[in-house]
N, C-alpha and C positions, 0 to 999 in steps of 0.2 A: 415569804420565807420558804414556803413549801415549793414554790417554783424554782427557787435558787437551789434547794436540796436536790430536786429532780435533775437540774442541769449538772450539778456536781456529780451525781450518780452516773449520768450518761458519759460525762467526761472521764470519770474513773474507769468505766467499762471500756471505753475506747483506748485509753492509755494502757489498760491491762491487756487488751487484745494485742496492741502493738508490742508490748513488752514480752509477751509469751509467744508471739508468732512472728518475731522479727525476721527470721530466715525465710519463712513462707512469703512474707510481704516483699522482701528483697528479691526472692526468686520470681514472683509474679511480675514485679516491675521490670526485672531483667528480661523476662520472656516478652513483655509488652514492647520494650525497646528493640529487641531483636526482630520481632514481628513487624514493627513499624519500619525498620530499616530494610527488611526483606521485601516489603511491599512497595515502599516509596523511595528507597535509596537509589543511587546511581545505576546499579545493576539489578534493580528490583523488578518485580513482576509486571508492573505497569509499563515501565520502560521496555522490558523484554517483549511484551505484547505489541507495543507500537513498532518496535524494530522488526518483529515477525511479519506484521501486516505490510510494512514498507518493503521488506524483502520479497514477499509474495508478489506485490505489485511490480517490483523491478524485474523479477524472474518472468512474469507475464509479458512485460515490455520487451525483454530480451528475446523471448520466444517469437513474438510478433515481428520484431526487427529481423530475426534470423530467417523467418519465412519470406519476408519481403526481399531480403538479400539473396535468398535462393532463387526466387522468381526472376530477379534482375539478372543474376548470373546465367540462368537459362536463356533469357532473352538475348543477352550479349552473345552467348554461344550460337544461338540461332542466327543472329545477324552476321556473325563471323563465318558461319558454315553454310548458310542457305541464301542463294540468290533470290529465291521467291520471297522470303521474309524481308530481305533488304529492299526489294522492289515494293512490297506491300507498305512498309514503313515510309518509304520515299513518297509513294502516292498519297497515303492517308495523312501523314503528318505535314509534309512539305508541299503537297499539291503538284508534284512533278509528273510529267507525262513522257511517253516514248516519242521518238521522232515520227512524225506523220499521224499521230493520234489526234483526235479532236475531242474536246470535252463538251459534253452536252449537259447543261444544267436545267433541271426541271423545277419550276417554282410551283409550289402547292399553296393554294389559298385555303388557309385553315378556317376562315370565316364561313365558307360555304359548306353545306352538308348534303 
């Protein structure tokens, strides 16, 4: 019987707390819901952090691609304006030679020291 009385006393205290602090409890629950939505919602902090990381990676890729594009433009300009560069590419890339030139290939034996 004593245990039952103790339970009833605790239950009464809890109900009394809810009865007199109803607005406080509603306010706390409302704040918890808003916080949960702000962190985990569609436009929440977690999603925003992921998007910021993805944005920084994409900006880095854009910068790298821009540098490559600039280098390729320079090479195209050199090929259009310089006969020496055109000749160099023709010799190195395509193995072309001038009329009357002879190609001498030297074989190096890498096994001997």
